C-alpha positions as CSV (number, residue, x, y, z in Angstrom):
1,M,-45.9,42.0,-9.7
2,S,-46.9,39.1,-7.5
3,A,-48.7,36.2,-9.2
4,S,-50.8,35.5,-6.1
5,A,-53.5,38.1,-7.0
6,L,-54.3,36.3,-10.2
7,S,-53.6,32.7,-9.2
8,G,-56.7,30.7,-9.4
9,R,-58.9,33.6,-10.6
10,E,-61.3,33.6,-13.5
11,V,-60.9,36.5,-15.9
12,L,-63.5,37.3,-18.6
13,L,-61.6,39.0,-21.4
14,V,-63.8,41.1,-23.8
15,V,-62.1,41.9,-27.0
16,G,-63.3,45.0,-28.9
17,G,-62.8,45.9,-32.5
18,G,-59.5,47.7,-33.0
19,I,-56.1,47.1,-34.4
20,A,-54.8,46.7,-30.9
21,A,-56.8,43.5,-30.6
22,F,-53.7,41.5,-31.5
23,K,-52.3,42.6,-28.2
24,S,-55.2,41.0,-26.4
25,A,-53.9,37.5,-27.3
26,L,-50.7,38.5,-25.4
27,V,-52.8,39.7,-22.5
28,A,-54.6,36.3,-22.4
29,R,-51.3,34.5,-22.4
30,E,-49.8,36.7,-19.7
31,L,-53.0,36.3,-17.5
32,Q,-52.5,32.5,-17.8
33,R,-48.8,32.7,-17.1
34,R,-49.7,34.5,-13.8
35,G,-52.1,31.8,-12.8
36,A,-55.5,33.0,-14.1
37,A,-58.0,31.1,-16.1
38,V,-59.4,33.1,-19.1
39,E,-62.7,33.1,-20.9
40,T,-62.9,35.2,-24.0
41,V,-65.7,37.1,-25.6
42,L,-65.2,38.8,-29.0
43,T,-67.4,41.5,-30.4
44,A,-68.4,41.3,-34.0
45,A,-65.9,44.1,-34.8
46,G,-63.3,42.3,-32.7
47,Q,-63.6,39.3,-35.0
48,R,-62.6,41.4,-37.9
49,F,-59.1,41.9,-36.3
50,I,-58.4,38.6,-34.6
51,S,-59.9,35.1,-34.7
52,G,-61.5,33.3,-31.8
53,V,-59.3,30.3,-32.8
54,T,-56.3,32.3,-31.5
55,F,-57.8,32.7,-28.1
56,A,-59.0,29.1,-28.0
57,G,-55.4,27.9,-28.6
58,I,-54.1,30.2,-25.9
59,T,-56.7,29.6,-23.2
60,G,-57.9,26.1,-23.9
61,R,-61.5,27.4,-24.0
62,A,-63.6,28.2,-27.0
63,A,-63.9,31.9,-27.6
64,R,-67.5,33.1,-27.3
65,V,-68.9,35.4,-30.0
66,D,-72.7,34.9,-30.0
67,L,-75.3,35.8,-27.5
68,W,-77.6,33.2,-29.1
69,D,-75.0,30.5,-29.1
70,P,-77.0,27.3,-29.8
71,S,-74.4,25.1,-28.2
72,Y,-75.1,26.7,-24.8
73,P,-78.5,25.7,-23.3
74,G,-79.0,28.8,-21.1
75,E,-78.2,32.4,-20.6
76,L,-74.6,32.5,-21.7
77,H,-74.0,36.1,-20.5
78,I,-75.2,35.2,-17.0
79,A,-73.1,32.0,-16.8
80,L,-69.9,33.8,-18.0
81,T,-70.2,36.6,-15.5
82,A,-71.3,34.5,-12.6
83,K,-67.9,32.9,-12.4
84,A,-65.8,35.9,-13.3
85,D,-63.6,37.4,-10.7
86,L,-62.7,40.2,-13.1
87,V,-64.0,41.5,-16.4
88,L,-61.3,43.0,-18.6
89,V,-62.1,44.9,-21.8
90,A,-59.1,45.1,-24.1
91,P,-59.1,46.9,-26.4
92,A,-61.9,49.1,-25.3
93,T,-62.9,51.2,-28.4
94,A,-64.7,54.5,-28.3
95,D,-67.8,52.7,-29.4
96,L,-67.6,50.0,-26.8
97,L,-67.0,52.6,-24.0
98,A,-70.0,54.5,-25.2
99,R,-72.2,51.4,-25.2
100,M,-71.0,50.5,-21.7
101,A,-71.6,54.1,-20.4
102,H,-75.2,54.1,-21.7
103,G,-76.1,50.6,-20.7
104,L,-76.7,49.1,-24.2
105,G,-77.0,45.4,-24.2
106,D,-77.5,44.1,-27.8
107,D,-74.7,41.5,-28.1
108,L,-72.8,39.0,-25.9
109,A,-70.1,41.5,-24.9
110,T,-72.5,44.3,-23.8
111,T,-74.9,42.0,-22.0
112,C,-71.9,40.5,-20.1
113,L,-70.8,44.0,-19.1
114,L,-74.4,44.7,-17.9
115,A,-74.6,41.5,-16.0
116,A,-71.1,41.7,-14.4
117,R,-70.8,41.9,-10.6
118,A,-67.0,41.5,-10.6
119,P,-64.6,44.5,-10.9
120,V,-64.4,45.9,-14.5
121,L,-61.1,47.0,-16.0
122,V,-60.9,48.6,-19.4
123,A,-57.9,49.2,-21.6
124,P,-58.9,52.0,-24.1
125,A,-57.4,52.1,-27.6
126,M,-58.3,54.6,-30.3
127,H,-57.0,57.6,-32.3
128,P,-56.2,60.7,-30.1
129,R,-58.9,62.7,-31.7
130,M,-61.5,60.1,-30.6
131,W,-60.0,59.8,-27.1
132,E,-60.0,63.5,-26.6
133,H,-63.6,64.0,-28.0
134,P,-65.9,65.4,-25.3
135,A,-68.3,62.5,-25.7
136,T,-65.6,60.0,-25.0
137,Q,-64.3,61.9,-22.0
138,A,-67.9,62.2,-20.7
139,N,-68.4,58.4,-21.1
140,V,-65.1,57.7,-19.4
141,A,-66.0,60.0,-16.5
142,L,-69.4,58.2,-16.1
143,L,-67.7,54.8,-16.1
144,R,-65.2,55.9,-13.5
145,A,-68.0,57.2,-11.3
146,R,-69.5,53.7,-11.5
147,G,-66.3,52.1,-10.3
148,V,-64.8,51.0,-13.7
149,T,-61.0,51.2,-13.7
150,L,-58.9,52.2,-16.6
151,A,-55.5,50.9,-17.7
152,G,-54.2,53.6,-20.1
153,P,-54.4,54.7,-22.8
154,V,-50.8,55.8,-23.2
155,V,-48.9,58.1,-25.5
156,G,-47.1,56.3,-28.4
157,P,-47.1,55.5,-32.1
158,L,-50.5,54.5,-33.6
159,A,-51.6,52.4,-36.5
160,S,-52.2,55.5,-38.5
161,G,-48.5,56.4,-38.3
162,E,-49.2,59.3,-36.0
163,S,-48.3,59.5,-32.3
164,G,-50.3,60.6,-29.4
165,I,-52.5,59.6,-26.5
166,G,-54.7,56.7,-27.4
167,R,-52.3,53.8,-27.7
168,M,-53.4,50.7,-25.7
169,S,-51.1,49.9,-22.8
170,E,-48.7,47.1,-23.2
171,P,-50.0,43.6,-22.2
172,A,-47.8,43.4,-19.1
173,A,-49.1,46.7,-17.8
174,I,-52.7,45.7,-18.4
175,V,-52.2,42.4,-16.5
176,D,-50.4,44.4,-13.7
177,A,-53.6,46.5,-13.5
178,A,-55.7,43.4,-13.5
179,A,-53.7,42.1,-10.5
180,R,-54.1,45.4,-8.7
181,A,-57.9,45.3,-9.3
182,L,-58.0,41.9,-7.5
183,T,-55.7,43.0,-4.6
184,P,-57.2,44.0,-1.3
185,Q,-56.6,47.7,-0.6
186,D,-55.4,47.2,3.0
187,L,-52.8,49.9,2.8
188,A,-55.1,52.6,1.4
189,G,-54.3,55.9,3.1
190,R,-50.8,54.8,4.1
191,R,-47.6,56.4,2.9
192,V,-44.6,54.1,2.2
193,V,-41.0,55.2,1.5
194,V,-38.7,52.6,-0.1
195,S,-35.0,52.7,-1.0
196,A,-33.7,50.3,-3.6
197,G,-30.6,49.4,-5.6
198,G,-27.0,50.0,-4.8
199,T,-25.1,53.3,-4.8
200,H,-22.2,54.4,-7.0
201,E,-19.4,56.2,-5.2
202,A,-17.3,58.1,-7.6
203,I,-13.5,57.5,-8.0
204,D,-13.1,59.8,-11.0
205,P,-15.5,61.0,-13.7
206,V,-15.8,57.5,-15.3
207,R,-15.2,55.0,-12.4
208,F,-17.0,54.2,-9.2
209,V,-17.1,51.8,-6.3
210,G,-20.4,49.9,-6.2
211,N,-22.0,46.5,-5.5
212,R,-24.1,43.8,-7.1
213,S,-27.5,45.0,-6.0
214,S,-30.1,44.8,-8.8
215,G,-32.8,46.8,-6.9
216,R,-35.4,44.1,-7.5
217,M,-36.3,43.6,-3.9
218,G,-36.9,47.3,-3.2
219,Y,-38.8,47.7,-6.5
220,A,-41.0,44.7,-5.5
221,V,-41.8,46.3,-2.2
222,A,-42.7,49.6,-3.9
223,A,-44.9,47.9,-6.5
224,R,-46.7,45.7,-4.0
225,A,-47.3,48.6,-1.6
226,R,-48.8,50.5,-4.5
227,D,-50.9,47.5,-5.4
228,R,-52.3,47.4,-1.9
229,G,-53.4,51.0,-2.0
230,A,-50.4,52.9,-0.4
231,T,-48.9,56.1,-1.7
232,V,-45.3,55.2,-2.5
233,V,-42.1,57.1,-2.8
234,L,-39.2,55.1,-4.2
235,V,-35.7,56.4,-3.8
236,S,-33.6,54.4,-6.3
237,G,-29.9,54.1,-6.9
238,P,-28.7,53.2,-10.3
239,T,-30.6,50.2,-11.7
240,A,-31.7,48.7,-15.1
241,L,-35.3,48.3,-13.8
242,A,-38.2,50.3,-15.2
243,A,-39.9,52.6,-12.7
244,P,-43.1,51.1,-11.3
245,E,-46.2,52.9,-12.7
246,G,-48.0,55.0,-10.2
247,V,-45.0,55.3,-7.9
248,E,-43.1,58.6,-7.2
249,V,-39.5,57.9,-8.1
250,H,-36.4,59.8,-7.0
251,R,-33.3,58.7,-8.8
252,V,-29.9,59.1,-7.0
253,R,-26.4,57.9,-7.4
254,S,-24.4,58.2,-4.2
255,A,-25.1,57.3,-0.6
256,R,-25.2,61.0,0.4
257,Q,-27.8,61.7,-2.3
258,M,-29.9,58.8,-1.1
259,R,-29.6,60.0,2.5
260,D,-31.0,63.4,1.5
261,A,-33.8,62.0,-0.5
262,V,-34.9,59.4,2.1
263,L,-34.7,61.8,5.1
264,G,-36.7,64.3,3.1
265,A,-39.5,61.8,2.5
266,A,-39.5,59.9,5.8
267,P,-41.1,62.4,8.2
268,S,-44.6,62.0,6.5
269,A,-44.3,58.2,6.0
270,D,-46.0,55.4,7.9
271,L,-43.4,52.9,6.8
272,V,-39.8,53.2,5.6
273,V,-38.2,50.2,4.0
274,M,-34.5,50.5,3.5
275,A,-33.9,47.8,0.9
276,A,-31.1,49.7,-0.8
277,A,-27.6,48.3,-0.6
278,V,-26.0,51.6,0.4
279,A,-22.2,51.7,0.1
280,D,-20.6,51.7,3.6
281,Y,-17.6,53.6,2.3
282,R,-16.7,56.1,-0.4
283,P,-13.4,57.4,-1.8
284,A,-12.1,60.3,0.3
285,D,-11.1,62.2,-2.8
286,V,-12.6,62.1,-6.3
287,A,-10.2,62.8,-9.1
288,A,-11.3,65.7,-11.4
289,E,-10.1,63.9,-14.5
290,K,-9.9,60.2,-15.5
291,I,-7.1,58.5,-13.7
292,K,-4.6,57.2,-16.3
293,K,-3.3,53.6,-16.1
294,S,0.3,53.4,-15.0
295,D,2.8,50.9,-13.6
296,A,2.3,52.2,-10.1
297,E,-0.2,50.8,-7.6
298,L,-3.4,52.8,-7.2
299,V,-4.3,53.4,-3.5
300,I,-7.7,54.8,-2.8
301,R,-8.4,56.0,0.7
302,M,-12.0,55.3,1.8
303,V,-14.1,57.2,4.4
304,K,-17.4,56.1,6.0
305,N,-20.7,57.0,4.4
306,P,-23.7,58.1,6.5
307,D,-25.7,55.3,8.0
308,I,-29.2,56.3,6.8
309,L,-31.1,53.6,8.7
310,A,-29.3,54.4,12.0
311,E,-30.2,58.1,11.5
312,L,-33.8,57.2,10.9
313,G,-33.9,55.1,14.0
314,A,-32.2,57.7,16.2
315,A,-34.5,60.5,15.0
316,R,-37.7,58.6,15.3
317,R,-40.3,59.8,17.8
318,P,-43.5,58.2,19.1
319,G,-45.9,57.9,16.2
320,G,-43.1,58.0,13.7
321,P,-42.8,55.6,10.8
322,M,-42.2,51.9,11.1
323,L,-38.6,51.1,10.1
324,V,-37.5,48.0,8.1
325,G,-33.9,47.3,7.5
326,F,-32.1,44.6,5.5
327,A,-29.2,42.5,6.5
328,L,-27.3,40.8,3.7
329,E,-24.8,38.5,5.3
330,T,-22.4,35.7,4.5
331,G,-22.8,33.9,7.8
332,D,-24.2,34.1,11.4
333,L,-27.4,35.4,9.8
334,V,-29.9,35.5,12.7
335,E,-27.3,36.7,15.3
336,R,-26.2,39.6,13.0
337,A,-29.8,40.5,12.2
338,R,-30.7,40.7,15.8
339,E,-27.7,42.9,16.5
340,K,-28.7,45.2,13.6
341,L,-32.3,45.3,14.8
342,A,-31.2,46.7,18.2
343,R,-28.4,48.9,17.1
344,K,-30.4,50.7,14.4
345,G,-33.8,50.9,16.1
346,C,-35.7,48.9,13.6
347,D,-39.1,47.2,13.9
348,L,-38.1,44.5,11.5
349,V,-34.9,43.3,9.8
350,V,-35.1,41.2,6.7
351,A,-32.1,39.0,6.7
352,N,-30.7,36.8,3.9
353,L,-27.5,35.2,2.8
354,A,-25.7,36.8,-0.2
355,D,-26.1,33.7,-2.3
356,D,-29.9,33.6,-1.8
357,G,-30.8,37.1,-2.9
358,F,-28.6,38.6,-5.6
359,D,-29.8,39.1,-9.1
360,G,-32.8,36.7,-9.4
361,D,-36.5,37.2,-8.9
362,D,-36.7,34.9,-5.9
363,N,-35.3,35.3,-2.4
364,R,-35.1,33.3,0.8
365,V,-35.2,35.5,3.9
366,T,-35.6,35.4,7.6
367,L,-37.8,38.0,9.3
368,V,-36.4,39.2,12.6
369,T,-38.5,41.3,15.0
370,P,-37.9,42.1,18.7
371,G,-40.2,39.1,19.6
372,A,-39.7,36.6,16.8
373,V,-37.5,35.0,14.2
374,V,-39.5,33.7,11.2
375,P,-37.5,31.9,8.4
376,L,-39.4,31.9,5.1
377,E,-39.2,29.4,2.4
378,R,-37.8,30.5,-1.0
379,M,-40.4,32.7,-2.7
380,S,-40.7,35.5,-5.2
381,K,-39.4,38.9,-4.2
382,A,-43.0,40.2,-4.6
383,A,-44.2,37.6,-2.1
384,V,-41.4,38.6,0.3
385,A,-42.6,42.2,-0.2
386,D,-46.1,41.2,0.8
387,R,-44.8,39.6,4.0
388,I,-43.0,42.8,4.9
389,L,-46.0,44.9,4.2
390,D,-48.2,42.7,6.3
391,H,-46.5,44.2,9.3
392,L,-47.8,47.6,8.3
393,A,-51.2,46.3,7.4
394,A,-51.5,44.7,10.9
395,Q,-51.2,48.1,12.5
396,G,-54.5,49.7,12.9
397,R,-56.3,46.3,13.0
398,G,-55.4,45.8,16.6
399,D,-53.1,42.8,15.8
């Protein structure tokens, strides 16, 4: 997730009364790590689970607990909400959701929620029987109809020792949702297909030919396209990364499996981003059993894999999806990117040197289009993803 959506933003964090309140301290810390400033309001019940001193230590601002705070010479709930870019309720208990839904305003938290004009995001947390109760579901439906966004709840172990739907989402997921709530939905209604990761080409049942791709760049494109409102299909080779929430993921291993998945999804797409490091070659023959070590040399004959990007470019018709390819090079970066742009029929090639892009969360790339070469400074892969997606967003604006 890009930090840019939260950088410089004011978040009003309302902490309800539930055992999950301890996670709210981690939410506050993660919000700050991503560049947001945090004001905290604790309900009376929330104070039974966590102290305002904790939030003061994390945020550098005194936690607010009293609508009638004598230290503030004015309407505290108006002042707090006037500067908020986002109101985040975590945990949102069944009681707090009910009070929100029915417009009660008898304490600092509920008056802030009534006075808020910024987007409101809630992270519910309660026992499954409380979450599934018709009254809670009716309250949630009412809040959604008013534009309130939910992060969770999720299925998992609960404080009671049971497991089920009602566990509060993890802090990182809640902060991801906060960033999405503050991201312009300029790709709403668009469909984006992204390939990511490397491919594994089998030698025998336990060995393969592969590469060093981590998949981070493609996953960043998928996550940012989702954040900006697109419907996203991610075709992923083997990777250690968790699937982005809200993205349709197809997991594959070989180049041929990736080809089938991408070509199956591409016809309905507005944009196809081939960020995967697809193996150019595969072993011609795959041993049925593990190859045993011996004193003899092992010679593996390799044959070419399908060129997925070239197939997409050759098959594209007017009105077809935009195509973005990647060029990972060890030299002659721009010249080779231009050649790839023409040969494969791309609209954009994202070119970078191998030492700049592998493994880490940052990348330094050059964007090559038929009419321009734009070198970018080193930035996060999420920020690079946004620069790629800007090309799709510009379509339809007459740019």
